[in-house]
N, C-alpha and C positions, 0 to 999 in steps of 0.2 A: 590636699591638692585643691586649689581654687577652680572656679569655673573657667576663668581666663586661662589658667595653666592647662586645663583639659582641652579647651578650644585650640589653644596654641599647638598642643600635641596633635590633635586631630587634623588641623589644617597644615600643620608642618608635614605630616605623612602625605596628605592630599597634594600639597604643593610639591612635595618631593617627587611625585610621579610625573611632574610636568615634562621631564626630559625623555620619558619613554617613547613618545612619538618620533623623536629624533633618533633615539637608538634603533627603534624598529625600522626607520627608513634607511639607515646606514647599513644594517645588516640584511635587509631585504633586497636593496638595490646594489649592494656591495659597492657603493660610491660614497665618498666623504671628501672629495677634492676641493669642494667649496667651503668647507668648514675651516675656521681659524683655530689651529692648534694652540696658538698662543693664548687665545681667549680661554680655552678650556683648561690650560695649564694654570693660568692665573686664578680662575675660578676654583680649581682643585686645591690650590695652595690656600686661598681664602677659606674653603670648606674645612681644611685641616685645622687652621687657626680657630675657627669657630667651634669646631668639635672639642679641641683642647680647652677652649674657654668654657664650654658647656660642662666638661668634666671638672674643671676648677670650681665653678659655682654650683655644681651638682644639679644641673638643669636638664631633666628628662626630655622636655620638648626639643631643646637645642641639640642634645646629643642623638636623639632619634632622627630628627630632620637631617642633620649633617651626616649621619651615617648613610642614610638612603641616598642622599644627593652625591656623596663621595663615590659610592658604588657606580651610580649612573655616569658621573664624569669619568671615571676610569674606563667604563665600557665605551664611551664615546671616544676617549683617547685611543683605546686599543683598535676601534673602528677606523679612526683617522690614520693610524699607523698602517693597518692592513689594507685599507681601500682608498687612502687619500693620495696616493701617487698618481701623478698625471700621466696618462698613456699616450 
């Protein structure tokens, strides 16, 4: 594994945590009505494609990052479903 590959793995994981503040806010406030579900559906589909590509080329950094981001996007979409209805 090269230094660049190691750095890509580390920063892939770090960048993967970027959505946690949004997730925290959704579940803490129980509000998600201002989020675009369409955006997160598109991002989730893109994440699946990148994950499959990572498997195809056997890239641990891509697989790692996309796995983490996929979980985050699913949590956001669930939050949008639960708390996104306008009252």
